[in-house]
PAMITI-980373 format. One record per residue: residue in one letter; y negated, z negated, x negated of N, C-alpha, C in turn. Coordinates in pm, whole numbers, plus 50000, padded with zeros to 5 digits. Layout:
# residues N
AYZXYZXYZX/...
END
This chain:
# residues 360
M233984921406050234884928705961235434919305853/K236604922805800237254914905696237104922005561/Y236604914605462236374920205330237254913005227/F237684920805128238534915805020237814918904889/F237534908604807236784910404682237714911004562/I237414920104470238044920404338236914920004236/V236944910004147235774907104063236174906903916/Q235454914303835235624913203690235024900003644/G235824892103569235374878803530234644878203398/E234464889403330233754889603202232264887003225/G231734876803159230324873803177230054866503307/R228794865503344228374857703460227914866503575/G227464878803543226804887003643227664890803761/H228884895803737229744899903848230104888003937/L230234876203875230564864203951229444860604047/T228204860503998227094856804085226814867604190/Q227074880304155226944891004255227914888704371/A229144885004337230154882604441229754870804529/I229244860104468228804848504547227674852504641/S226714860204589225584864504670226044873104788/L226894883004761227334892004869228194884604970/S229014875304925229824867505018228924860205118/G227854854105067226934847205157226274856505256/M225864868405210225244878205299226194882305412/L227434885405373228414889805474228674878805576/Q228844866505529229144855505620227964852405711/R226754853505660225584851205744225484861505856/N226084873105835226034883905935227324885306014/G228114874506017229284874106105230544880106049/H230564883705922231754889505861232534878805784/E233694882605731234594873105666235084878605532/V235044870305429235664873605300237014866405298/V238114874005309239424867805332240114863505203/E239774870005090240404866304964239584872104849/V239634865104736238954869704614239974869804501/L240064881204433240884882204312239954883504192/L240274876004089239394874903975240094879603848/G239554890103785240114894803660239704885603546/E240684879503481240394869103381240824873903244/S239864875503152240164879903016240484868002928/I241024870602810241414859702721240224853002654/V239064859702652237924854302577236944846602663/R237164846302796236224839402883236974829502973/E236334818402998236824809103098235994811203225/I236674811603339235954813303465235194800403495/P233854801103508233084789003533233484782003662/T233444768903659233824760903776232964764403897/F231694767603873230794770003986231274781604074/F232004791304016232414802704097233374798404206/R234404791104171235384786804270234744777404372/Q233744770004332233084760704423232174767704523/E231574778904481230494784704561230834798104627/I231974804004596232294817004656232594815504805/N232924803304849233134800304991234214809205052/C235354809604984236494817305033237734808505014/P238624807805115239764798705105240794802805001/L240844815704966241854820504872241174827204753/V241334821204635240824827004510241964826904409/H242364838804366243444840104268242914847604146/S243534845204031243154852603911244324860903861/F244014870903780245044879503721244564883803583/A245504887703499245164892003363244524905703366/T243434907203293242764920103287242354923203143/L241724934803123241344939202990240344929402927/S240414928202795239544919002723238814926202611/F237574922302589236874926602469237424919002349/K237414925402233237644918702106236374920202024/Y235974909301959234684909201890234874909901739/R233814914201673233824914301526233874900001474/K234084898601344234254885301286233054876301309/N231864882301326230684874101351230614869101495/N231554873701579231614869701720230304872501793/K229684884001760228454888001827228654901401898/Q229004911801821229164925201878230634928201907/V230834936702008232184941102042232724950201932/D233974948201896234674956901802235484966901884/I235014979301892235634989201980237074992101939/L237324994101810238674997301766239654986001797/R239264973701764240144962301792240364960701943/T239314963502023239444962502168240464972402220/I240404984902171241354995102215242774991502172/L242934987502047244274984301996244874972402071/Y244064962402096244574950602166245024954002308/N244184961502380244474964202521245564974602541/T245984981402435247074991102446248374985902385/E248424973202344249684967302301250664966902418/I251944968302387252974968502493252914955902578/K252754944402513252694931902588251544931902686/Q250374936502641249214936702729249384946802841/L249924958502809250134968602913251084963503021/N252084955902981253004950003080252274939803167/N251384932003105250584922403183249704929603284/Y249094940603240248204948003330248994954703442/K250204959003412251054964903515251364954603623/K251644942203581251884931503677250634928703760/S249474929203695248214926703766247954937503870/I248224950003835248024961103927248904959504051/R250144955304028251054953004141250584941004223/F250134930604156249654918604226248464921904316/I247524929904264246374934104345246844941104473/H247794950204456248294957604573248974948204673/E249764938904622250484929704711249524921004791/R248464916104727247524907504798246704915304901/I246304927504867245584935704966246484939005084/S247744942405057248694945705163248924933605253/A248944921705195249174909605275247984906605366/Q246764908905316245564905505392245134916305491/K245444928905460245034940105546243544939505582/P242674939505481241234938805509240714952205563/D239504951905616238864964405659238264971905541/V237784964405441237134970405324237474962105200/V237774968905090237914962504960236614964604883/V236044953804829234824954604750235194951504605/N234934960904515235304959404375234054957904289/F233974946404220232854943704131233254947603988/F233374960403966233574966703836234814961503762/E235894959503835237184955903774238064968303769/V238354973003647239004985903628240414986203686/L241114974903689242484974903740242524977103891/S241414974603958241334977604100241494992704125/G240755000704047240875015104061242255020204028/L242875014803924244215019103886245245015103990/S245045003604053245944999304160245865008704280/G244645012604315244485022004425245105035504396/L244995039904270245585052704231247105052304239/L247695041404191249155040504187249775038904325/Y249125030804410249735027504540249145035204657/K248115043104633247565052404733247285045404868/R246535034504862246155027504985245095035505060/K245035033705190244065040805272242855032005309/I242865019505267241745010505298240515014805217/P239345015805279238145019805205237815010205092/V237375015704980236985007704863235525010504832/V234724999704820233335000804781233194994604642/N232715002504547232494997704410231044993504393/I230824982404323229474977404301229264975404151/G228164980804099227854978903957226644986903915/H225904981603822224774988803762225255001303688/Q226485000803638227015011503553227145024803625/F227205024903756227365037603828226125046403819/L225005040603776223825048803753224025058803640/L224985056303552225255065703443225635079503495/N226145080203617226535093003677225455098803768/H224295092403768223185097103852222335106903769/P222075118903819221365128903737219935125103704/D219315116103783217925112303758217795099703674/Y218925094003633218875081803552218655085803406/P217565081203344217215086603211217935080103093/F218725069603119219315062203008220815065202996/G221355063002876222775065502855223135080102854/K222245088502802222495102902804223045108202671/S223155099502569223715104302443225215106502457/N225815112002354227225115902363228065108902256/N227635096802213228435089902112229725084602174/Y230685081302090232015078202142232025065302224/E231175055502190231145043202267230655045802410/L229655054402423229165057702555230195065802634/R230905074602566231965082102634233045072702686/L233375062302608234365052502653233855044802775/L232565041302773231995034402888232055043203013/K231735055902997231775064903113233205066803162/L234175066403070235585066903110235945054503191/H235435043103148235655030603221235075031503362/V233885037203373233265039203505234125048503589/L234675059003527235535068303600236765061303656/F237405052903574238595045603621238245036103735/N237055030103728236625021503839236445029403967/N236035041903954235705050204068236915056904131/I238075056204065239275062504120239555056504258/C239715064904356240035060804494238895053204561/G237715053004499236575046604563235975055604670/H235485049504777234855057004886233335056904876/K232815046904806231365045604796231055037504671/N230035041904594229605034604476228185029604498/L228035016504503226725010404520226175007104381/A225185014904338224635013804203223445004304203/L223644992504145222584982604135221494987704041/S220244986504081219164992304002217954983003999/F217224983303885215994975703874214914980903968/Y215054993304016213994999604095214635009704189/P213955013304298214515023004392214665036804329/M215715043904365215935057804328216585064804447/A216515078004448217185085504553218695084104539/D219415084004650220875084004646221375097304591/Y222635097304548223265109504496224615111004564/P224625115704690225865116204769226965124704706/H226595134404620227595142804557228625134504480/E228185123404422229085114204350229285101204428/Q228935101404556229035089504640228265077604581/I227125080404518226295070104458225135066704553/F225045053904588223965049204673223245038104597/V221965040104572221195030904488220755018904572/V221065007004521220814994704597220124984404507/P219474974204568218834963704489219864954804420/P219454947704318220324937604258220704926804360/L221854920504335222354909904422222034896304359/L220964890004400220624877004346220984866104446/R221414854904391221834843804476220644837004542/K220934830504655219884823904732219154813304648/E219894806604558219264796404474218164802504386/V218354814904342217334821704263216164825804354/L216484831204470215424835604562214554823904608/D215164812004616214434800204663213754792404550/A214064795804425213514788304312212004790004304/Q211324779404264209874779704249209534780904101/P209014792304057208704794003914207604784303869/S207734779603746206704771403684206614775503537/H205634770403467205434774303327205504761803241/Q206714758603197206924747203109206974752302964/D207384743802872207214747302731208474752502664/H209564754502738210824758102672211134773002681/I211984777402587212574790702590214034789102635/L214454797602727215844797202775216644807902704/V217834804202656218714813302582220074813702651/Y220554825802678221924827502728222694835302623/M223524828302546224254834602435225744834402468/L226164844502543227554845302585228484845202464/N228084852002358228904852502237228474841602141/T229394832602110229034820502035228654823201891/G228864835501843228484838701706226994837501681/Y226194837101789224744835801771224324821301743/E225244812101748224884798001725224194796101591/D224724802101485224134800301352222714805601347/E222474817201413221124822801414220164813801490/V220634808401602219794799401682219414787101600/R220404781201536220154768901462219284771401339/E219454783001276218614786101162217164788201205/W216954795501315215584797501363214984784001403/H215774775501464215294762301504214914754001381/R215684755301274215374747801151213994751601098/R213654764601111212374769301060211234767301160/N211604765001287210584763401393210984751401479/P210914739501424211524727801489210814722601613/T209634727701644208904722201759208844731801877/V209634742601872209784751501988211024746902064/R210864743202187211964737502265212904748702313/L214184747202283215194757202320216284750802404/Y216574756902518217734753102598218684765102598/C219894763102546220834774002525222084772102610/F222494782602679223724782202759224764791402694/W226004786502687227104794202629228404790602698/D229484797702665230784794302725231794790502618/K231324783602514232204779502405233274770002457/K234534773502430235644765302477235634751802407/Q235974741702486236044727702438234684721902396/A233614729202420232294723602390231934713402499/P231174703002465230734693602569229794700402667/A229714695002787228834700902889227384701302842/E226984691202764225624690702707225724685602564/W225214693502472225244689902330223814690202278/K223234678502266221844677302225221764676002074/I221244686402008221104686001863219954676801823/D218834678301891217684669601874216794671301997/D215584666301993214724666902111214294681102148/Y214504690702058214014704302083215124714802091/L216374711002074217474720702081218664714302152/T219054720402266220194715602343221064727402384/F222384725802371223354735702417224034730502543/F224164739302643224864735902766226004745802788/T227134741102837228134750602888227604755903022/I228174767103067227614774203182227684765403307/D226534762603360226354755003484225264762203560/D225614768603670224674778003730223434771303787/K223584759803850222404753203906221454749003794/K222024743703687221194739503574220534751603509/F221284762703500220744775003441219534779903521/I219654780203652218544784903736217344775503724/H217614762503716216534752703698215724755803572/Y216424757903461215734760603336215134774603333/M215744783903404215164797303415213824796703488/A213774789403598212544788803679211374783103600/G211634774203503210554767703431210264773203292/C211054782803245210924787003105209674795503080/R209244795802952208164804702910208674819002895/G209924820302851210534833402831212034831702820/Y212734843002827214194842802837214794852402735/I215884848002668216614856402573218054857702620/S218574870102621219974872002658220534884102584/T221834886102599222474897902540222424909902634/A221534909702730221234921302817222254923402927/G222874912602976223624913803100222664916603215/F223034925703303222124930603407221614919403498/E222514910703543222164901303648221104891203604/S221284885203487220334874803446218964880703412/I218944893403367217644900003347216914901103481/C217654904903585217044905903718216524892403765/E217274881803739216824868503778215514865003707/A215464868003577214234865103501213064873203555/F213274886003581212204894403635211724889103771/Y212674885203856212314880303989211434867803979/L211714859503878210954847203859209744849203768/G209484861803730208274865003654208314861303508/K209514861503446209654857003308209774868803211/P209044868603099209244878702994210634876902932/V211224888102891212614888002846212754895002711/M213584889202623214014896102502215524898002509/M215994910102478217414913402491218014917102356/I219204911802329219934914502205221304920102245/P221434933202264222674938802318223864936802223/A225034934202285226264932002208227194944002213/H226964953402306227794965402315227014976202389/V227614987902401226874999602447226364997902590/E227144991602675226694989602813225414981202816/Q225374970802734224184962602729223014969902663/E223314979102572222244987202513221564995602621/V222355001202711221785009102821220955000002912/N221524988302948220794978703030219454975102967/A219484972702835218274968402765217204979202766/Q217604991802742216635002802746216015003802885/D216845002602987216385003603125215404992303156/A215794980003122214934968403150213614969203074/A213674973502947212444974502866211494985002923/S212034995202990211175005803046210255000503155/T210584988903213209734983203317208474976903259/G208474974303127207334967803064207444952803055/Y208514947003114208654932503119209664927003020/G210214935602934211194931102837211104938702707/I211634932902601211724939602471213154938602421/V213504947502326214854948102272214794944502124/S215774936602078215854932901938217304933801893/N217504934501762218874934501708219214921301641/K218354911401656218624898401594217934887501675/F218394875401651217844864001723216574859201651/D215454864301695214164860501636213214857301751/I213144844501785212334840501900210864843601876/G210464845001749209084848601721208674861501789/Q209624871201797209314883801867209034881202014/L209834872502076209614869402217208284862102236/L207984852702149206734845202163205524854402155/S205574864402065204494874202056204414882602182/F205594886402236205624894702357205084887102477/I205374874102485204884866002598203364867102609/D202694867702497201224868202497200684881502548/T201514892102544201034905402583201724910902708/C202764904102754203524909202870202634909502994/P202594920703066201764921303186202344912603297/P201524907703387202054900003500202894909003590/H203964903503646204824911303735204074914803863/N204224927303905203664930904035204704927604144/G204374930004267205254925904377206354935704409/H206404947304340207364957604379208804953104354/F209054946804240210424942504209210894932004309/K210034922404340210384912004436210674917904573/S209864927504616210094933904746211424941404748/W211744947904638213014955204625214194945504637/I214104934204567215164924104574215274918504715/D214154915804777214154909404909214724918505017/S214834931404990215424940605088216954941305078/A217544934004982218964935804949219884933205068/E219664922505142220624918905246220754929805351/S219664935005399219744945505501220394958105445/V220094961305318220674973305255222184971905242/F222654960505192224084958805170224864958005301/I224324951105399225024950305528225164964205589/R224124972305578224194986005631225244994205555/Q225284993105423226225001005343227664996505366/L227884983605383229254978305389229834978005529/S229014980005629229534979705766229584993605828/S229505003905744229435017705795230805024605798/F231885017005790233225023105791233855022105928/
END
């Protein structure tokens, strides 16, 4: 079968999910004919994605962007809404919606796979294509009646659920990535599936070295990292970020180094770390859990707050509102060892996804 990918480029998780699924499909005799990448103004698409997606055609298009508060840590909801509803931006998104339709029409795939890119749903609504669409994302669990998180009714959560709704427009199946097995919910076309981890993570050999790994997508955390390091100069920190024009490796001293996003290097340091800190993106938390690492999460917006609550419920992570590695170090001493259930769930992913995606 021929598959066509549409990928939200915000963050790292959707990118690595697409790479993982592409490999699964190709190993089972299928073909990924083209990949479209939604590119926001605040993120640069990492080089590793184009190198490793293993698809001859990769195009990008303008999509919605987050706007952050002045501290460049948390999302500013009002500024995000105002920015994305400017006439100039709406015209850009209209062009993107048409471009998505044109590329799908040119390729005539058997199935379109959407990694939580909202313009994919809007394109399907406007052009009324008959090609099946499979949506993939942890966020679809918000519509599952047995999912205990994200049940409040604040306006940020309502906006997130609206975003999920737009993704689901014209979708035929929603594959909800989950930390643990749950019953499917066919009424909403929700099928609960394992996380999509890349082969490099599955093959990594965990070890216990002396460093803490930090993934700080929002560069506003730099000051907090450096201040904590000043007060704790002998705790080794390796930090990954996507700061524009930053050098690939910026060594502050023997105990603090910043790297731009390099996936192989990231996995290397993940496999050996004592513990992991992130802003609660779903994918990297799953990677840490798979490799048996305690996690501290500092959510930057409501979606990550839901992810963090969910991950903390497993007992292998804690949630904080500030960059204080001392909290993680204390948690490392009390975190229970990972049992084999999560690993078994992850290891079942290929058979589950092939069955779900080849059923059309």
